[in-house]
C-alpha positions in Angstrom: 0.2 0.3 -0.3 1.0 3.7 -0.9 2.3 5.6 2.3 0.3 8.6 1.0 -2.6 6.7 1.0 -2.2 5.5 4.3 -1.7 8.0 6.0 -5.0 9.7 4.4 -6.4 6.4 5.2 -5.5 6.6 9.2 -6.8 10.5 9.2 -9.9 8.8 8.2 -9.9 6.6 10.7 -9.8 9.5 13.0 -12.7 11.0 12.1 -11.9 13.8 9.8 -14.5 13.3 6.7 -13.1 16.2 4.5 -11.3 15.2 2.2 -9.7 18.5 1.8 -8.6 18.8 5.2 -7.1 15.6 4.8 -5.4 17.0 2.0 -3.6 19.5 3.8 -3.1 18.1 6.5 -1.0 15.1 4.8 0.7 17.8 2.9 1.5 19.6 6.3 2.7 16.8 7.9 5.5 15.6 5.1 6.8 19.1 5.1 7.2 18.9 8.8 8.6 15.6 8.5 10.5 15.7 5.1 11.7 19.6 5.1 11.5 20.3 8.6 12.8 17.5 9.8 10.4 17.5 12.7 10.7 15.0 15.8 8.1 12.9 17.0 5.7 14.4 14.5 2.1 12.8 14.7 -1.0 13.9 12.8 -4.3 14.2 15.8 -7.7 15.1 14.8 -10.3 17.4 17.5 -13.9 16.4 16.6 -15.4 19.2 19.3 -14.0 21.7 16.7 -13.9 19.2 13.8 -9.8 20.0 13.3 -7.3 18.0 11.7 -3.7 18.8 13.0 -0.3 17.7 13.0 2.1 17.9 16.6 5.8 17.7 16.3 8.9 18.9 18.3 11.5 21.3 16.4 14.3 19.1 18.5 14.5 16.5 20.2 14.5 18.1 23.4 11.8 20.3 22.8 8.2 20.7 23.7 5.6 19.0 21.1 4.1 22.1 18.3 0.9 22.2 17.4 0.9 23.0 13.4 -2.6 23.4 12.4 -3.1 24.0 8.2 -5.3 26.6 6.9 -6.5 27.1 3.2 -4.9 30.7 1.9 -8.4 31.3 1.0 -10.1 31.1 4.3 -10.3 34.0 6.4 -8.9 33.7 9.6 -10.2 36.0 12.6 -8.4 36.4 16.4 -11.7 34.7 17.4 -10.7 31.2 15.3 -7.3 31.2 16.8 -8.9 31.5 20.5 -11.2 28.6 19.8 -7.9 26.7 18.1 -5.6 27.2 21.0 -8.5 26.6 23.6 -9.2 23.0 22.3 -5.7 22.6 21.1 -3.3 23.9 23.7 -2.0 21.6 26.5 0.0 22.0 29.0 2.3 19.8 27.1 2.2 21.7 24.1 1.6 25.5 26.1 -0.3 28.5 24.8 1.9 28.5 21.4 0.0 27.3 18.0 1.2 27.4 14.6 -1.1 28.2 12.0 0.2 26.6 9.0 -1.3 28.5 5.5 -1.2 26.0 2.9 -1.5 27.8 -0.8 -3.0 26.1 -3.6 0.4 24.9 -4.9 1.3 23.5 -1.1 3.7 26.0 -0.4 3.7 26.2 3.4 3.7 29.4 5.3 3.7 29.3 9.2 3.0 31.8 11.8 2.5 31.4 15.2 -0.2 32.7 18.0 0.7 33.1 21.5 -2.0 33.0 23.5 -2.2 35.8 26.5 1.0 38.2 25.0 -1.6 40.7 24.6 -5.3 40.9 25.9 -7.6 42.5 23.2 -9.2 45.5 23.7 -13.0 45.9 24.4 -14.5 47.8 21.5 -15.5 50.9 23.5 -11.9 50.9 24.3 -10.5 50.8 21.0 -12.7 53.2 19.6 -11.3 56.1 22.3 -7.7 54.9 21.1 -8.5 55.6 17.7 -10.5 59.0 18.4 -7.8 60.3 20.5 -4.8 59.1 17.7 -7.1 60.7 15.2 -7.2 63.8 17.1 -3.8 64.3 18.0 -2.7 63.8 14.2 -4.8 66.2 13.5 -3.3 68.6 15.8 0.4 67.7 15.0 -0.5 68.5 11.2 -2.2 71.9 12.5 1.2 73.1 14.1 3.2 71.5 11.3 1.0 73.5 9.0 1.4 76.6 10.7 4.6 76.0 12.2 6.2 79.1 10.8 3.7 81.3 11.9 3.7 80.0 15.4 7.6 80.8 15.4 7.6 83.7 14.3 5.1 85.1 16.7 7.0 83.6 19.3 10.2 85.4 18.0 8.9 88.2 18.1 6.3 88.3 21.2 3.2 88.4 18.7 1.0 90.3 17.7 -2.1 91.0 20.0 -5.4 93.3 19.1 -6.0 96.0 22.0 -9.5 94.4 21.9 -8.3 91.2 23.0 -6.7 92.4 25.5 -7.9 93.4 29.6 -5.7 95.6 31.3 -5.4 94.6 34.8 -4.0 97.3 37.8 
């Protein structure tokens, strides 16, 4: 029996019914074994989130890393990554998950996402930060636009009309 057929059958036996996921996981598995020369490489399936993934060690003495194959045609959100981390990360693997983006020609690019490095800001806090940034940008642009006039007024004492001033005794 051909190795590729056997591996794909094993993946199907784990519970994955989607042929596309099996093909992507197979190519990721072969990439990690043959090109990245990873240790203890195994394919796994999580039925709760219907995800076929690969675990492997970059070197003999490192911990297992999780690799999830993702077609580049799929939009990935922070919520999706959080679901993967909640369901796949363990004490043994740690809080990181590797998304292996796979192109139609099976080119693979891997990005690592680590849970807990930065908390996601609430929507209202993001709106406040955005508003503050826009205001700061506007003020900076006005200062740049009027820089020569501001410097000239500062050096020459400026010009004040009599109507604007009150004389205090």
